[in-house]
N, C-alpha and C positions, 0 to 999 in steps of 0.2 A: 461496582467494578468499572473501572475506566480503561478502555482499550483505544489505542490510537495507532495510526499508520502515518509514516513520514518518509518521503524521499529526501535525504539530507544532502545529496549531491556532494559527496566526499566527506566522510567522517573526519579525515585528517584536517581538512580546512574548516569544518563546521563543529568540531568537538566543543569549543566553548559555548556555542549556541545550543547544542544538544544538552550539555550538562546543565546549563541555565534553565532550559525548558523542562527537563526532568525534575529538577529541584522545585521549580515554581508550580508545576502542574501535577506532579505525583501520579502519573498513570500507573495502573497495575500491570499493564502489558503495552509495550511499544513495538510495533513492527517497523523495521527500518529497511530502506532500499538505497542502493547506490553508495555503499560504504566506501568503495574504491580502495580497499585495503586487503592485505592478506591476513590470515588468522594470527600471525605473529604480531602484527601491528595493532590489532583490534584491542580496544581499551577494556579488557575483561576486569582488570584490577580496579580501575577507576569506577566502573559501573558497580562492582561489588561494594565499594566504599559508599556508594549512594543507595545501597540496599537491593541491588538487582542481580539476579542470575542472568546469564546471557549465553546465547548460542549464535555462531556466526558461520557463514559459508562465503569465503572470500576468494577473490581472483585478482589480487594485486591492484593495479590502477584502474581496473574496469569492473563494472557491475558490483556484486557483493550485497548480500542480504543478511539480516540479523533479527533475532527476537530477544528482547530483554523483558524480564518478568520479576515481580516481587511476590508472586503468588504460586511459585513453583514452576519448574520447567523439566518436562519429562518427554521421553519417546521422540527424540529429535530425528527429523528426516531432512536430509540435505540433497537437493537436486530433484528434478522432474524427469522421469524416465531416463533416457540416455543423453539428455542435454549436457553438453560439455561446459556450459557457461554457468556462473554462480548467480542464479536468478530466482531460486525457490528454496525456502526452508520452512519446516513445520515443527510444531511441538505442542504438547498439552500443558496448559497453564491454568491452574486452579480449576480443573475439570472442563475447561474450554479448549477444544482443539483449534489451534490458530495456524494460519499460513501467511507468510510474507512473500509477496510476488513482485518481481520486477520484470514486466512483460517486455519483450523486444520492441524496439522503436518502430521498425518497419522500413524507415528511411524514405522509400519512394515506392509507388505502386508497381513499378517495373523492376524493382530491386529484389534479388534473392532473399534479402533480409525480411521482406514483406511476407513471402511464403513461409519463412521460418517463424515469423510472428503468428501466422494463422495455425501452423502445426503446433506451436507451443500452447496456444489457447485451447486447441482440441485436446492436447494431453492433459491440461488442467481440467477441462470438462470431464474427461474420462475418469480421472482420479476422484473428482468430487461425486460423480455419478455412482461410484463404487463404495462410497463411504457408508459407515454404520449410521442408519437413519436415527438411531437413538442418541448419537453423540453430538452434543452442541458444537457448532463450528463457526469460526469467523475467518473470512478470507479477506486480507487487506493488501494494499500496495498501489504501486504505480502501474496502471494498466495500459497507458499510452493509447487510450481510445476514449473519445468523447461520445458517450452513448447516444445522445440526441443533439439536435441543433440548439436546444436550450443550454447545452453544456459548452457552447462555443460563442465567443463574444461577437464574431462576425462570420457566419457560415460561408459567405461568398469568398472570404479571404482564404479559405482552405479547400475550395473546390478543386478536385482532382488530386488531392494530397492524402497522405496517410492520416491516421487518427480519426477520420470522419467517414471513411469509405464504408459501403454497406457490408462487405464481407467481414470487416473488423467488428462492426456493430452487431452483426448476426452472431459472431463468435462469442461476444459478451452475453448476448441474450441466451445463447445456448448454455453458457455457464450458469446463468440465473435460473434456467429451466431445470437444473438439477435440484431445485427446491430452495433457492437462496433469495434473499431480499436485499435490494440495493438500499442501504439504510439512508444515505444522503438524499436520494430522490424520494424515498418513501416518506421521510419526515418533512421534506421541503419540496413538494411536488411542482411548485411554480417558480422557484428561485434558481438563478444561475449557479450560485455556490461554487465559484471557480476555486481550483486547488493549485493551479500552476500559472505563472506569468513569466514571459521571456524577460531576461535581464535587459534586453535592448529596447530603445525607443520609449522609455518611460512606461512600459506596458503595465506595470502594477498600478502606478498612479492613474493611468488612463482607464483602468478596468478592462484591459485587453487580456482576458484569461481563458483558460480551458478547465473543465472538470474532467480530470483523467485519473485521479486517485480515489479509490473506493474502499468502503468497508461493506462486505457482503456477509450475511449470516443466515442460518436456518430460521424458519418462520417462528418456532417456539422461542428462540432467543430474541428475535426481532420484537416479539410481543412484550419483552421485558426491557426494551431500550427506552429510556426516558428522554434522552436528548442526543442529538447528533449535530456537530458544528465543525466548521473550518476555522482553525485558529489563524486568522489573517495577521495577527500581531507578530507571529513568528516569521512572517515574510518581510517585516520591516527591519530597520536598524542596520547595523554594520555586518557586512559579509553574510547575508542570509542565503539559505537555499532558495532556488527558484520555485520550490514547492512549499506549501503550507501543510501542517498536520491536519488530519481528519480525526475527530475524536468522538467516541460514543460512550455514553453512560448507561450501564446495564444494571438493573435492579436484581442483584443476587449476591449471595455470599460465596466467594470462591472456595472450592473444595481443595484443601491443601494436601500435598502428598504425605 
């Protein structure tokens, strides 16, 4: 079973790239962030033609999260607590409970959006702490936090900024403490494995990246993961997203509905 997460940075602008990637890579489940579409514009029909069911939680030109699956899609949950923004969607796909998360950016340490970000992550932690321990789970998305200095191309360049502050990192550690494994770091403990590069200053070419996109899962599921990688090729070419997909290969046969 192949599960991936990808912040596409506008499905309207990036649909040809997403369609191409789905066709070439054939993931069983793709968690999408930043669709920047309402539900009426979301390409349900085009995805169906590719063999995928889909669920979307949209907000027009901002935010937006989706799950696409070719192994079933049930029990859709849209939204996290009373958050008014379209940043969270969950579903059960082939027996695996999956969540697509687009964590608030935070903007600046003295900005109210930073406190919103910390509250949002606490709501996510609470939801995951209350889950059925026997239910396999995968949490993926753009977390807008680099968990350690290894996840930042130059920690000094981000001193005093969001994405690297200790409260943000502690919030991610608290999410992991609900019994989840950070697959990217678990499988590649000493590699940077960046997932995002700014469009400016030739950042991708220079290797100026951050690891802010994650796949997190329960320990039993993690034991069945054979491979985890960042698909850097998806960041190349014409009109790419500024994020690359993170992909996990899981050794199991999906339970279909």
